[in-house]
N, CA, C and O of each residue as an XYZ file, in Angstrom:
804
protein
N     -13.700    -59.952    -53.002
C     -14.858    -59.159    -53.383
C     -14.434    -58.076    -54.372
O     -13.473    -57.352    -54.113
N     -15.121    -57.954    -55.482
C     -14.725    -57.036    -56.539
C     -14.973    -55.580    -56.146
O     -15.926    -55.263    -55.434
N     -14.098    -54.712    -56.626
C     -14.267    -53.276    -56.420
C     -15.329    -52.761    -57.386
O     -15.258    -53.001    -58.591
N     -16.307    -52.054    -56.845
C     -17.392    -51.518    -57.660
C     -17.331    -50.001    -57.810
O     -17.879    -49.444    -58.761
N     -16.660    -49.335    -56.866
C     -16.640    -47.868    -56.859
C     -15.235    -47.367    -56.534
O     -14.572    -47.886    -55.635
N     -14.789    -46.351    -57.275
C     -13.542    -45.661    -56.969
C     -13.851    -44.243    -56.509
O     -14.596    -43.518    -57.169
N     -13.285    -43.855    -55.389
C     -13.575    -42.546    -54.799
C     -12.280    -41.747    -54.714
O     -11.267    -42.238    -54.217
N     -12.324    -40.512    -55.203
C     -11.130    -39.663    -55.267
C     -11.314    -38.376    -54.465
O     -12.359    -37.729    -54.520
N     -10.279    -38.032    -53.729
C     -10.173    -36.707    -53.129
C      -9.843    -35.714    -54.248
O      -9.381    -36.113    -55.317
N     -10.078    -34.427    -54.002
C      -9.735    -33.404    -54.996
C      -8.366    -32.791    -54.693
O      -7.381    -33.142    -55.343
N      -8.288    -31.876    -53.710
C      -7.025    -31.213    -53.411
C      -5.963    -32.186    -52.930
O      -6.118    -32.822    -51.887
N      -4.890    -32.299    -53.689
C      -3.819    -33.231    -53.349
C      -3.856    -34.514    -54.152
O      -2.915    -35.305    -54.101
N      -4.941    -34.732    -54.900
C      -5.048    -35.928    -55.741
C      -5.369    -35.496    -57.181
O      -4.473    -35.453    -58.024
N      -6.628    -35.181    -57.464
C      -6.959    -34.709    -58.819
C      -6.346    -33.325    -59.070
O      -5.959    -32.997    -60.191
N      -6.267    -32.532    -58.014
C      -5.616    -31.225    -58.087
C      -4.434    -31.195    -57.133
O      -4.326    -32.027    -56.232
N      -3.550    -30.228    -57.342
C      -2.486    -30.018    -56.362
C      -3.113    -29.590    -55.043
O      -4.252    -29.126    -55.009
N      -2.367    -29.747    -53.965
C      -2.798    -29.263    -52.655
C      -2.621    -27.751    -52.656
O      -1.531    -27.243    -52.392
N      -3.698    -27.039    -52.954
C      -3.610    -25.599    -53.143
C      -3.088    -24.848    -51.943
O      -2.359    -23.868    -52.094
N      -3.448    -25.291    -50.751
C      -2.979    -24.613    -49.544
C      -1.477    -24.758    -49.409
O      -0.789    -23.802    -49.050
N      -0.958    -25.951    -49.695
C       0.478    -26.178    -49.618
C       1.211    -25.393    -50.702
O       2.268    -24.821    -50.438
N       0.669    -25.358    -51.906
C       1.284    -24.597    -52.998
C       1.338    -23.121    -52.646
O       2.357    -22.463    -52.850
N       0.240    -22.605    -52.117
C       0.190    -21.188    -51.758
C       1.192    -20.851    -50.663
O       1.817    -19.791    -50.691
N       1.344    -21.758    -49.693
C       2.276    -21.491    -48.593
C       3.704    -21.322    -49.088
O       4.493    -20.605    -48.473
N       4.044    -21.976    -50.195
C       5.385    -21.860    -50.766
C       5.535    -20.598    -51.603
O       6.650    -20.133    -51.839
N       4.399    -20.036    -52.059
C       4.439    -18.852    -52.908
C       4.382    -17.556    -52.116
O       4.872    -16.526    -52.580
N       3.794    -17.593    -50.937
C       3.654    -16.375    -50.141
C       5.005    -15.911    -49.602
O       5.860    -16.740    -49.291
N       5.207    -14.601    -49.488
C       6.405    -14.103    -48.808
C       6.455    -14.644    -47.381
O       5.415    -14.891    -46.771
N       7.641    -14.823    -46.862
C       7.806    -15.420    -45.539
C       6.976    -14.699    -44.491
O       6.376    -15.342    -43.630
N       6.933    -13.367    -44.552
C       6.212    -12.611    -43.528
C       4.690    -12.705    -43.658
O       3.964    -12.184    -42.811
N       4.199    -13.372    -44.722
C       2.763    -13.569    -44.898
C       2.338    -15.018    -44.687
O       1.145    -15.318    -44.747
N       3.267    -15.905    -44.447
C       2.916    -17.325    -44.376
C       2.099    -17.691    -43.143
O       1.513    -18.772    -43.085
N       2.057    -16.809    -42.170
C       1.243    -17.078    -40.992
C      -0.238    -17.212    -41.348
O      -0.997    -17.835    -40.605
N      -0.656    -16.631    -42.480
C      -2.075    -16.684    -42.847
C      -2.521    -18.112    -43.156
O      -3.710    -18.418    -43.080
N      -1.580    -18.983    -43.501
C      -1.947    -20.374    -43.810
C      -2.585    -21.031    -42.598
O      -3.695    -21.557    -42.688
N      -1.893    -21.006    -41.462
C      -2.428    -21.643    -40.254
C      -3.480    -20.778    -39.569
O      -4.475    -21.296    -39.062
N      -3.268    -19.478    -39.551
C      -4.171    -18.591    -38.820
C      -5.511    -18.425    -39.527
O      -6.530    -18.196    -38.875
N      -5.521    -18.540    -40.858
C      -6.753    -18.308    -41.614
C      -7.188    -19.545    -42.396
O      -8.287    -20.059    -42.188
N      -6.327    -20.021    -43.296
C      -6.755    -21.070    -44.235
C      -6.882    -22.444    -43.592
O      -7.588    -23.304    -44.119
N      -6.213    -22.668    -42.462
C      -6.354    -23.939    -41.739
C      -7.018    -23.729    -40.381
O      -6.849    -24.534    -39.466
N      -7.761    -22.659    -40.265
C      -8.384    -22.287    -39.000
C      -9.696    -23.032    -38.771
O     -10.203    -23.725    -39.652
N     -10.232    -22.867    -37.559
C     -11.549    -23.413    -37.250
C     -12.617    -22.780    -38.135
O     -13.570    -23.446    -38.540
N     -12.456    -21.484    -38.435
C     -13.405    -20.803    -39.313
C     -13.395    -21.408    -40.715
O     -14.441    -21.545    -41.350
N     -12.203    -21.769    -41.190
C     -12.100    -22.406    -42.497
C     -12.816    -23.745    -42.496
O     -13.481    -24.106    -43.467
N     -12.678    -24.480    -41.399
C     -13.380    -25.753    -41.270
C     -14.893    -25.541    -41.277
O     -15.631    -26.329    -41.868
N     -15.348    -24.487    -40.626
C     -16.779    -24.183    -40.626
C     -17.264    -23.841    -42.033
O     -18.371    -24.219    -42.416
N     -16.445    -23.134    -42.800
C     -16.792    -22.815    -44.191
C     -16.925    -24.084    -45.012
O     -17.895    -24.252    -45.751
N     -15.955    -24.978    -44.883
C     -15.985    -26.219    -45.652
C     -17.203    -27.072    -45.299
O     -17.757    -27.764    -46.153
N     -17.609    -27.013    -44.036
C     -18.757    -27.820    -43.593
C     -20.091    -27.105    -43.807
O     -21.140    -27.592    -43.386
N     -20.040    -25.944    -44.466
C     -21.262    -25.233    -44.782
C     -21.920    -24.562    -43.592
O     -23.104    -24.231    -43.646
N     -21.166    -24.355    -42.514
C     -21.723    -23.741    -41.312
C     -21.748    -22.223    -41.394
O     -22.570    -21.579    -40.743
N     -20.848    -21.646    -42.194
C     -20.844    -20.212    -42.448
C     -20.735    -19.996    -43.949
O     -20.316    -20.891    -44.684
N     -21.115    -18.807    -44.401
C     -21.054    -18.518    -45.835
C     -19.692    -17.923    -46.197
O     -18.911    -17.532    -45.330
N     -19.438    -17.867    -47.492
C     -18.169    -17.360    -48.005
C     -17.919    -15.918    -47.560
O     -16.812    -15.576    -47.143
N     -18.946    -15.077    -47.651
C     -18.777    -13.670    -47.275
C     -18.398    -13.533    -45.809
O     -17.543    -12.718    -45.466
N     -19.019    -14.314    -44.947
C     -18.707    -14.258    -43.514
C     -17.263    -14.680    -43.257
O     -16.565    -14.074    -42.444
N     -16.825    -15.717    -43.952
C     -15.455    -16.183    -43.748
C     -14.441    -15.119    -44.144
O     -13.521    -14.830    -43.378
N     -14.593    -14.529    -45.332
C     -13.586    -13.585    -45.808
C     -13.654    -12.250    -45.072
O     -12.642    -11.555    -44.973
N     -14.810    -11.883    -44.559
C     -14.896    -10.702    -43.699
C     -14.121    -10.938    -42.413
O     -13.399    -10.060    -41.940
N     -14.277    -12.128    -41.853
C     -13.514    -12.499    -40.655
C     -12.018    -12.521    -40.959
O     -11.219    -12.008    -40.175
N     -11.632    -13.116    -42.099
C     -10.213    -13.255    -42.447
C      -9.542    -11.899    -42.649
O      -8.370    -11.730    -42.312
N     -10.278    -10.935    -43.198
C      -9.700     -9.632    -43.521
C      -9.084     -8.953    -42.306
O      -8.123     -8.194    -42.438
N      -9.628     -9.218    -41.130
C      -9.130     -8.573    -39.918
C      -7.719     -9.021    -39.553
O      -7.031     -8.334    -38.798
N      -7.280    -10.161    -40.076
C      -5.962    -10.701    -39.741
C      -4.903    -10.413    -40.809
O      -3.725    -10.720    -40.623
N      -5.330     -9.823    -41.927
C      -4.416     -9.654    -43.056
C      -3.682     -8.316    -42.999
O      -4.236     -7.312    -42.551
N      -2.428     -8.315    -43.458
C      -1.712     -7.035    -43.572
C      -2.354     -6.182    -44.659
O      -3.019     -6.705    -45.553
N      -2.158     -4.889    -44.584
C      -2.838     -3.965    -45.486
C      -2.511     -4.241    -46.952
O      -3.323     -3.963    -47.835
N      -1.308     -4.795    -47.215
C      -0.908     -5.049    -48.605
C      -1.451     -6.362    -49.155
O      -1.228     -6.678    -50.324
N      -2.160     -7.133    -48.332
C      -2.722     -8.409    -48.783
C      -4.217     -8.412    -48.486
O      -4.631     -8.664    -47.355
N      -5.018     -8.133    -49.499
C      -6.465     -8.076    -49.305
C      -7.059     -9.484    -49.290
O      -6.446    -10.438    -49.769
N      -8.250     -9.590    -48.738
C      -8.942    -10.876    -48.717
C      -9.198    -11.376    -50.138
O      -9.079    -12.571    -50.406
N      -9.548    -10.470    -51.044
C      -9.803    -10.870    -52.434
C      -8.541    -11.412    -53.087
O      -8.591    -12.416    -53.798
N      -7.403    -10.751    -52.851
C      -6.132    -11.218    -53.425
C      -5.767    -12.591    -52.884
O      -5.348    -13.472    -53.635
N      -5.928    -12.769    -51.578
C      -5.614    -14.058    -50.964
C      -6.528    -15.148    -51.503
O      -6.066    -16.241    -51.833
N      -7.805    -14.861    -51.592
C      -8.765    -15.843    -52.106
C      -8.415    -16.266    -53.524
O      -8.388    -17.460    -53.826
N      -8.144    -15.293    -54.405
C      -7.808    -15.615    -55.793
C      -6.519    -16.430    -55.886
O      -6.435    -17.381    -56.663
N      -5.517    -16.052    -55.089
C      -4.254    -16.796    -55.102
C      -4.461    -18.213    -54.597
O      -3.880    -19.154    -55.137
N      -5.278    -18.373    -53.572
C      -5.559    -19.689    -52.991
C      -6.272    -20.574    -54.003
O      -5.846    -21.704    -54.242
N      -7.335    -20.083    -54.590
C      -8.104    -20.884    -55.533
C      -7.268    -21.247    -56.764
O      -7.361    -22.362    -57.277
N      -6.461    -20.307    -57.229
C      -5.637    -20.572    -58.413
C      -4.443    -21.473    -58.125
O      -3.742    -21.884    -59.050
N      -4.204    -21.783    -56.863
C      -3.120    -22.696    -56.509
C      -3.525    -24.159    -56.657
O      -2.690    -25.052    -56.516
N      -4.808    -24.409    -56.941
C      -5.279    -25.775    -57.200
C      -5.147    -26.045    -58.696
O      -5.954    -25.574    -59.498
N      -4.129    -26.802    -59.054
C      -3.804    -27.079    -60.456
C      -4.158    -28.529    -60.793
O      -3.888    -29.440    -60.010
N      -4.755    -28.729    -61.949
C      -5.192    -30.063    -62.353
C      -3.993    -30.986    -62.570
O      -3.030    -30.621    -63.243
N      -4.067    -32.190    -61.988
C      -3.081    -33.232    -62.239
C      -3.556    -34.023    -63.464
O      -4.473    -34.839    -63.377
N      -2.917    -33.765    -64.593
C      -3.357    -34.376    -65.849
C      -3.244    -35.897    -65.821
O      -4.073    -36.586    -66.415
N      -2.226    -36.432    -65.136
C      -2.064    -37.884    -65.075
C      -3.222    -38.530    -64.323
O      -3.736    -39.568    -64.742
N      -3.632    -37.922    -63.219
C      -4.755    -38.466    -62.466
C      -6.045    -38.305    -63.261
O      -6.901    -39.189    -63.246
N      -6.187    -37.179    -63.954
C      -7.358    -36.969    -64.804
C      -7.454    -38.059    -65.870
O      -8.535    -38.589    -66.122
N      -6.333    -38.391    -66.491
C      -6.322    -39.446    -67.509
C      -6.624    -40.814    -66.905
O      -7.298    -41.637    -67.525
N      -6.128    -41.050    -65.702
C      -6.426    -42.314    -65.024
C      -7.923    -42.440    -64.769
O      -8.505    -43.500    -64.997
N      -8.540    -41.378    -64.304
C      -9.975    -41.410    -64.034
C     -10.742    -41.694    -65.317
O     -11.707    -42.457    -65.309
N     -10.317    -41.083    -66.421
C     -10.972    -41.351    -67.711
C     -10.831    -42.831    -68.094
O     -11.742    -43.423    -68.674
N      -9.683    -43.410    -67.761
C      -9.451    -44.822    -68.062
C     -10.370    -45.724    -67.232
O     -10.734    -46.822    -67.655
N     -10.735    -45.236    -66.041
C     -11.588    -46.022    -65.149
C     -13.067    -45.903    -65.492
O     -13.876    -46.728    -65.067
N     -13.420    -44.877    -66.260
C     -14.825    -44.682    -66.618
C     -15.359    -45.902    -67.369
O     -14.731    -46.403    -68.302
N     -16.517    -46.361    -66.943
C     -17.118    -47.529    -67.563
C     -16.708    -48.836    -66.904
O     -17.378    -49.853    -67.082
N     -15.624    -48.825    -66.148
C     -15.180    -50.033    -65.439
C     -15.834    -50.112    -64.066
O     -16.310    -51.169    -63.653
N     -15.852    -48.979    -63.361
C     -16.457    -48.878    -62.041
C     -17.142    -47.518    -61.944
O     -16.893    -46.632    -62.761
N     -18.009    -47.357    -60.939
C     -18.560    -46.034    -60.662
C     -17.472    -45.174    -60.025
O     -16.599    -45.682    -59.322
N     -17.535    -43.880    -60.276
C     -16.498    -42.975    -59.801
C     -17.122    -41.834    -59.010
O     -18.120    -41.241    -59.421
N     -16.509    -41.538    -57.862
C     -17.062    -40.499    -57.005
C     -15.998    -39.560    -56.461
O     -14.815    -39.895    -56.402
N     -16.447    -38.383    -56.067
C     -15.627    -37.388    -55.382
C     -15.962    -37.445    -53.902
O     -17.125    -37.579    -53.524
N     -14.932    -37.343    -53.065
C     -15.117    -37.255    -51.608
C     -14.250    -36.098    -51.151
O     -13.031    -36.233    -51.049
N     -14.882    -34.944    -50.871
C     -14.088    -33.730    -50.727
C     -14.548    -32.838    -49.590
O     -15.737    -32.559    -49.435
N     -13.581    -32.396    -48.800
C     -13.799    -31.365    -47.804
C     -13.500    -30.027    -48.441
O     -12.363    -29.556    -48.402
N     -14.503    -29.414    -49.024
C     -14.286    -28.233    -49.853
C     -15.395    -27.225    -49.622
O     -16.490    -27.587    -49.194
N     -15.117    -25.974    -49.902
C     -16.173    -24.963    -49.858
C     -16.900    -24.938    -51.196
O     -16.318    -25.250    -52.235
N     -18.167    -24.568    -51.163
C     -18.978    -24.580    -52.373
C     -18.413    -23.646    -53.443
O     -18.381    -24.003    -54.621
N     -17.971    -22.463    -53.045
C     -17.477    -21.499    -54.029
C     -16.196    -21.963    -54.698
O     -15.980    -21.687    -55.878
N     -15.342    -22.665    -53.958
C     -14.110    -23.160    -54.575
C     -14.413    -24.266    -55.583
O     -13.754    -24.366    -56.617
N     -15.393    -25.079    -55.282
C     -15.818    -26.106    -56.242
C     -16.328    -25.444    -57.521
O     -15.979    -25.868    -58.623
N     -17.145    -24.415    -57.377
C     -17.669    -23.692    -58.543
C     -16.514    -23.096    -59.353
O     -16.501    -23.187    -60.581
N     -15.545    -22.487    -58.660
C     -14.388    -21.892    -59.330
C     -13.624    -22.945    -60.134
O     -13.295    -22.721    -61.298
N     -13.343    -24.093    -59.510
C     -12.566    -25.138    -60.182
C     -13.351    -25.782    -61.323
O     -12.769    -26.148    -62.344
N     -14.649    -25.920    -61.160
C     -15.467    -26.468    -62.244
C     -15.476    -25.521    -63.433
O     -15.364    -25.964    -64.576
N     -15.606    -24.237    -63.183
C     -15.591    -23.255    -64.279
C     -14.250    -23.273    -65.013
O     -14.193    -23.059    -66.224
N     -13.176    -23.529    -64.272
C     -11.833    -23.499    -64.858
C     -11.459    -24.804    -65.551
O     -10.825    -24.789    -66.606
N     -11.855    -25.950    -64.952
C     -11.375    -27.247    -65.443
C     -12.475    -28.192    -65.949
O     -12.172    -29.167    -66.636
N     -13.734    -27.923    -65.625
C     -14.843    -28.789    -66.058
C     -14.575    -30.254    -65.687
O     -14.608    -31.146    -66.536
N     -14.313    -30.468    -64.413
C     -13.916    -31.796    -63.946
C     -15.081    -32.652    -63.461
O     -14.944    -33.872    -63.368
N     -16.216    -32.048    -63.152
C     -17.297    -32.803    -62.535
C     -17.831    -33.903    -63.441
O     -18.327    -34.920    -62.956
N     -17.734    -33.709    -64.754
C     -18.240    -34.713    -65.698
C     -17.433    -36.011    -65.670
O     -17.854    -37.018    -66.240
N     -16.273    -35.988    -65.005
C     -15.479    -37.207    -64.882
C     -16.107    -38.210    -63.919
O     -15.769    -39.393    -63.937
N     -17.029    -37.727    -63.075
C     -17.518    -38.529    -61.953
C     -19.012    -38.796    -62.046
O     -19.764    -38.069    -62.695
N     -19.412    -39.874    -61.366
C     -20.824    -40.245    -61.312
C     -21.550    -39.587    -60.149
O     -22.761    -39.379    -60.215
N     -20.832    -39.259    -59.096
C     -21.452    -38.646    -57.918
C     -20.377    -37.926    -57.101
O     -19.179    -38.107    -57.319
N     -20.835    -37.115    -56.165
C     -19.912    -36.386    -55.291
C     -20.487    -36.315    -53.884
O     -21.696    -36.181    -53.693
N     -19.594    -36.407    -52.906
C     -19.960    -36.243    -51.502
C     -19.160    -35.051    -50.990
O     -17.933    -35.109    -50.900
N     -19.865    -33.964    -50.653
C     -19.214    -32.715    -50.268
C     -19.392    -32.446    -48.771
O     -20.444    -32.727    -48.196
N     -18.366    -31.909    -48.168
C     -18.453    -31.521    -46.762
C     -19.514    -30.444    -46.559
O     -20.233    -30.467    -45.560
N     -19.619    -29.504    -47.493
C     -20.555    -28.387    -47.316
C     -22.009    -28.823    -47.434
O     -22.905    -28.089    -47.018
N     -22.258    -30.004    -47.995
C     -23.626    -30.527    -48.079
C     -23.965    -31.421    -46.893
O     -25.109    -31.440    -46.437
N     -22.983    -32.157    -46.393
C     -23.248    -33.101    -45.308
C     -23.109    -32.471    -43.924
O     -23.696    -32.955    -42.957
N     -22.325    -31.383    -43.831
C     -22.036    -30.796    -42.520
C     -20.895    -31.470    -41.797
O     -20.567    -31.102    -40.669
N     -20.282    -32.458    -42.436
C     -19.121    -33.161    -41.871
C     -17.901    -32.928    -42.752
O     -18.013    -32.437    -43.875
N     -16.724    -33.293    -42.220
C     -15.498    -33.088    -42.981
C     -14.587    -34.292    -42.823
O     -14.883    -35.220    -42.071
N     -13.469    -34.263    -43.545
C     -12.505    -35.359    -43.480
C     -12.111    -35.627    -42.026
O     -11.898    -34.701    -41.243
N     -12.021    -36.877    -41.694
C     -11.719    -37.279    -40.321
C     -12.947    -37.622    -39.518
O     -12.845    -38.318    -38.508
N     -14.132    -37.140    -39.947
C     -15.379    -37.457    -39.253
C     -15.914    -38.800    -39.750
O     -16.118    -38.970    -40.952
N     -16.143    -39.754    -38.847
C     -16.708    -41.043    -39.279
C     -18.029    -40.878    -40.029
O     -18.334    -41.653    -40.935
N     -18.809    -39.867    -39.647
C     -20.094    -39.647    -40.304
C     -19.926    -39.254    -41.773
O     -20.788    -39.541    -42.604
N     -18.810    -38.597    -42.080
C     -18.540    -38.222    -43.468
C     -18.255    -39.476    -44.296
O     -18.688    -39.586    -45.443
N     -17.523    -40.414    -43.701
C     -17.258    -41.686    -44.379
C     -18.558    -42.461    -44.576
O     -18.765    -43.080    -45.620
N     -19.426    -42.426    -43.576
C     -20.726    -43.100    -43.718
C     -21.520    -42.514    -44.879
O     -22.195    -43.243    -45.607
N     -21.439    -41.188    -45.050
C     -22.122    -40.540    -46.183
C     -21.531    -41.005    -47.508
O     -22.252    -41.178    -48.491
N     -20.203    -41.207    -47.530
C     -19.553    -41.732    -48.729
C     -20.059    -43.137    -49.053
O     -20.416    -43.421    -50.196
N     -20.091    -44.009    -48.056
C     -20.534    -45.390    -48.271
C     -21.970    -45.407    -48.791
O     -22.296    -46.166    -49.704
N     -22.817    -44.574    -48.214
C     -24.206    -44.498    -48.655
C     -24.294    -44.049    -50.113
O     -25.076    -44.596    -50.890
N     -23.482    -43.045    -50.481
C     -23.493    -42.564    -51.866
C     -22.970    -43.617    -52.829
O     -23.429    -43.700    -53.969
N     -22.012    -44.422    -52.379
C     -21.465    -45.482    -53.234
C     -22.486    -46.579    -53.500
O     -22.475    -47.196    -54.565
N     -23.371    -46.826    -52.531
C     -24.415    -47.822    -52.719
C     -23.896    -49.250    -52.749
O     -24.466    -50.105    -53.426
N     -22.825    -49.513    -52.023
C     -22.252    -50.865    -51.988
C     -21.589    -51.093    -50.633
O     -21.609    -50.217    -49.768
N     -21.013    -52.251    -50.460
C     -20.310    -52.561    -49.224
C     -18.986    -51.796    -49.159
O     -18.398    -51.498    -50.199
N     -18.509    -51.473    -47.952
C     -17.209    -50.796    -47.835
C     -16.081    -51.544    -48.537
O     -15.182    -50.932    -49.113
N     -16.137    -52.876    -48.483
C     -15.089    -53.697    -49.093
C     -15.085    -53.615    -50.620
O     -14.160    -54.109    -51.266
N     -16.104    -53.001    -51.189
C     -16.198    -52.852    -52.643
C     -15.802    -51.452    -53.108
O     -16.035    -51.079    -54.258
N     -15.193    -50.671    -52.187
C     -14.810    -49.290    -52.482
C     -13.295    -49.149    -52.446
O     -12.641    -49.649    -51.530
N     -12.738    -48.467    -53.445
C     -11.325    -48.075    -53.454
C     -11.274    -46.558    -53.314
O     -11.857    -45.836    -54.124
N     -10.579    -46.075    -52.289
C     -10.585    -44.651    -51.954
C      -9.160    -44.114    -51.964
O      -8.266    -44.695    -51.349
N      -8.950    -42.994    -52.669
C      -7.623    -42.392    -52.818
C      -7.645    -40.990    -52.222
O      -8.472    -40.159    -52.600
N      -6.725    -40.729    -51.281
C      -6.623    -39.417    -50.644
C      -5.157    -39.150    -50.338
O      -4.349    -40.077    -50.281
N      -4.817    -37.881    -50.142
C      -3.423    -37.532    -49.866
C      -3.148    -37.303    -48.394
O      -2.023    -36.971    -48.021
N      -4.163    -37.475    -47.546
C      -3.969    -37.268    -46.110
C      -4.334    -38.528    -45.338
O      -5.440    -39.055    -45.457
N      -3.374    -38.996    -44.541
C      -3.599    -40.214    -43.756
C      -4.752    -40.038    -42.778
O      -5.502    -40.980    -42.523
N      -4.896    -38.831    -42.229
C      -5.972    -38.576    -41.265
C      -7.347    -38.745    -41.897
O      -8.310    -39.083    -41.209
N      -7.443    -38.512    -43.206
C      -8.711    -38.704    -43.914
C      -8.972    -40.177    -44.194
O     -10.123    -40.614    -44.232
N      -7.911    -40.936    -44.387
C      -8.052    -42.346    -44.735
C      -8.368    -43.230    -43.522
O      -9.034    -44.256    -43.661
N      -7.900    -42.841    -42.353
C      -8.027    -43.707    -41.173
C      -9.464    -44.118    -40.862
O      -9.715    -45.308    -40.673
N     -10.430    -43.176    -40.801
C     -11.799    -43.619    -40.514
C     -12.388    -44.481    -41.627
O     -13.257    -45.314    -41.369
N     -11.924    -44.288    -42.865
C     -12.391    -45.131    -43.971
C     -11.833    -46.545    -43.840
O     -12.545    -47.525    -44.062
N     -10.552    -46.644    -43.479
C      -9.942    -47.959    -43.268
C     -10.670    -48.729    -42.164
O     -10.845    -49.944    -42.257
N     -11.090    -48.018    -41.129
C     -11.805    -48.671    -40.017
C     -13.151    -49.219    -40.460
O     -13.684    -50.141    -39.843
N     -13.701    -48.654    -41.529
C     -14.971    -49.146    -42.065
C     -14.756    -50.310    -43.039
O     -15.725    -50.911    -43.503
N     -13.495    -50.632    -43.353
C     -13.208    -51.738    -44.264
C     -13.003    -51.334    -45.705
O     -12.943    -52.191    -46.587
N     -12.893    -50.025    -45.963
C     -12.673    -49.521    -47.315
C     -11.206    -49.699    -47.708
O     -10.316    -49.518    -46.877
N     -10.953    -50.047    -48.953
C      -9.584    -50.132    -49.469
C      -9.060    -48.710    -49.687
O      -9.681    -47.924    -50.401
N      -7.925    -48.380    -49.076
C      -7.429    -47.005    -49.090
C      -6.013    -46.919    -49.645
O      -5.188    -47.809    -49.438
N      -5.754    -45.823    -50.356
C      -4.415    -45.573    -50.904
C      -4.003    -44.153    -50.542
O      -4.716    -43.194    -50.839
N      -2.840    -44.028    -49.895
C      -2.286    -42.729    -49.533
C      -1.481    -42.200    -50.712
O      -0.433    -42.746    -51.057
N      -1.979    -41.135    -51.325
C      -1.444    -40.643    -52.595
C      -0.475    -39.492    -52.408
O      -0.676    -38.634    -51.549
N       0.593    -39.476    -53.227
C       1.409    -38.296    -53.471
C       1.724    -38.291    -54.959
O       1.539    -39.298    -55.643
N       2.207    -37.142    -55.462
C       2.521    -37.077    -56.900
C       3.644    -38.038    -57.272
O       3.809    -38.370    -58.446
N       4.416    -38.486    -56.287
C       5.511    -39.427    -56.556
C       5.043    -40.877    -56.525
O       5.835    -41.791    -56.752
N       3.742    -41.094    -56.241
C       3.225    -42.457    -56.118
C       2.240    -42.808    -57.227
O       1.426    -43.718    -57.065
N       2.303    -42.107    -58.334
C       1.323    -42.368    -59.386
C       1.492    -43.759    -59.981
O       0.502    -44.412    -60.312
N       2.735    -44.220    -60.120
C       2.956    -45.582    -60.616
C       2.448    -46.605    -59.607
O       1.858    -47.617    -59.985
N       2.680    -46.335    -58.315
C       2.190    -47.248    -57.281
C       0.674    -47.298    -57.251
O       0.091    -48.347    -56.976
N       0.029    -46.165    -57.533
C      -1.434    -46.141    -57.583
C      -1.950    -47.045    -58.693
O      -2.915    -47.783    -58.497
N      -1.312    -46.989    -59.855
C      -1.716    -47.868    -60.952
C      -1.566    -49.337    -60.565
O      -2.455    -50.146    -60.829
N      -0.441    -49.678    -59.941
C      -0.207    -51.058    -59.524
C      -1.234    -51.491    -58.481
O      -1.694    -52.633    -58.490
N      -1.588    -50.579    -57.590
C      -2.585    -50.877    -56.560
C      -3.938    -51.173    -57.193
O      -4.620    -52.117    -56.795
N      -4.322    -50.371    -58.173
C      -5.601    -50.594    -58.850
C      -5.596    -51.900    -59.636
O      -6.619    -52.577    -59.728
N      -4.442    -52.254    -60.202
C      -4.311    -53.556    -60.877
C      -4.458    -54.683    -59.853
O      -5.142    -55.673    -60.110
N      -3.819    -54.531    -58.700
C      -3.872    -55.581    -57.666
C      -5.291    -55.783    -57.142
O      -5.642    -56.875    -56.695
N      -6.107    -54.725    -57.197
C      -7.496    -54.823    -56.752
C      -8.420    -55.344    -57.858
O      -9.604    -55.588    -57.625
N      -7.868    -55.511    -59.060
C      -8.663    -55.995    -60.179
C      -9.456    -54.911    -60.880
O     -10.323    -55.202    -61.704
N      -9.155    -53.640    -60.552
C      -9.870    -52.526    -61.182
C      -9.352    -52.270    -62.586
O     -10.122    -51.936    -63.486
N      -8.050    -52.425    -62.773
C      -7.413    -52.285    -64.080
C      -6.789    -53.611    -64.477
O      -6.349    -54.364    -63.609
N      -6.741    -53.912    -65.767
C      -6.094    -55.145    -66.216
C      -4.587    -55.056    -66.099
O      -4.016    -53.965    -66.126
N      -3.946    -56.202    -65.968
C      -2.485    -56.243    -65.971
C      -1.980    -55.871    -67.358
O      -2.526    -56.313    -68.369
N      -0.935    -55.057    -67.394
C      -0.402    -54.620    -68.688
C       0.506    -55.697    -69.274
O       1.053    -55.519    -70.362
């Protein structure tokens, strides 16, 4: 069955994993904020649109040392998402061959920030956001929202993400999945060729 839609994660695929990049940049005595704040239940609620940005950062401020303000942390976090030019070029190569979509567990404000900085949304035909659906990566319902947005059978979808936990529920639905890292860009090309999405070179 031919692939009709390619679906890409943002952080860790089209962009660097900003949370991981930030964790390497923070002083050792500040790295606790990664798990305590940026990977917290509150952060998950923000991504799923259950709380607003102001509520999240007001909550986060209570855990921060006096020398690290919520605004400074937010700016450093958002700026840690760097565009992967190779993946961007690959997506451009796929345009016109198949429909292209975003599947992202992201907060609305971070999407706005990255769009203003990189103008990436025009690369895609559609997007499925956690903050719009109320679900996030790992939730079967989020994958169902992706399939609905694709408008085709699961077997006609190629999905690329950098987290195995995000891919597992998609694999269970019959979607073709690729676990991405920056060291696997050549393997990603070969995988897309094997699926018939790209021609053999």
